[in-house]
C-alpha positions as CSV (number, residue, x, y, z in Angstrom):
1,M,66.9,-28.9,3.4
2,E,63.8,-31.0,4.2
3,T,60.1,-30.2,4.3
4,R,58.0,-31.8,7.0
5,V,54.3,-32.2,6.3
6,T,51.9,-32.6,9.3
7,E,48.2,-32.9,9.2
8,I,47.1,-30.6,12.1
9,A,43.3,-31.0,11.5
10,P,41.2,-32.8,8.9
11,D,42.4,-31.5,5.5
12,I,44.6,-28.8,7.0
13,Y,48.4,-29.4,6.7
14,W,51.4,-27.6,8.1
15,L,54.5,-27.6,5.9
16,S,57.7,-26.7,7.7
17,T,61.0,-26.3,6.0
18,Y,64.2,-25.6,7.9
19,V,67.1,-23.9,6.0
20,P,70.2,-24.6,8.1
21,D,72.5,-22.2,6.1
22,A,70.3,-19.3,7.1
23,D,69.1,-20.8,10.4
24,F,65.6,-20.0,9.2
25,L,62.3,-22.0,9.4
26,F,59.6,-21.5,6.7
27,N,56.1,-22.4,7.7
28,Q,53.2,-22.8,5.3
29,F,49.6,-24.0,5.7
30,L,47.6,-25.9,3.1
31,I,43.8,-26.3,3.1
32,D,42.7,-29.2,1.0
33,A,39.0,-28.3,0.2
34,E,37.7,-28.9,-3.3
35,D,34.5,-27.0,-2.8
36,L,35.9,-24.1,-0.8
37,C,35.5,-21.5,-3.7
38,S,32.1,-22.6,-4.9
39,S,30.5,-22.7,-1.4
40,T,32.4,-19.9,0.4
41,W,33.8,-17.3,-1.9
42,D,32.4,-15.2,-4.8
43,C,33.9,-16.5,-8.1
44,V,35.2,-13.0,-9.0
45,R,37.5,-13.1,-5.9
46,C,38.5,-16.7,-6.4
47,S,41.9,-17.5,-7.7
48,P,42.3,-19.2,-11.2
49,W,43.5,-22.4,-9.5
50,C,40.3,-22.5,-7.4
51,R,38.1,-21.8,-10.4
52,R,39.7,-24.7,-12.3
53,R,39.1,-27.1,-9.4
54,S,35.5,-26.0,-8.9
55,N,34.8,-26.6,-12.7
56,R,35.6,-30.3,-12.4
């Protein structure tokens, strides 16, 4: 099992993992934006991970 990481736009990544035993492909997307929570979302709705990053 191997995961491929492809940058599909600036700071947006596509993670693709093929599981041959199940003949299944998992796709995930990662947005790498440090200030996403502080500038876009209300802190109450923001995840604990994002709150930690915005407090740096």
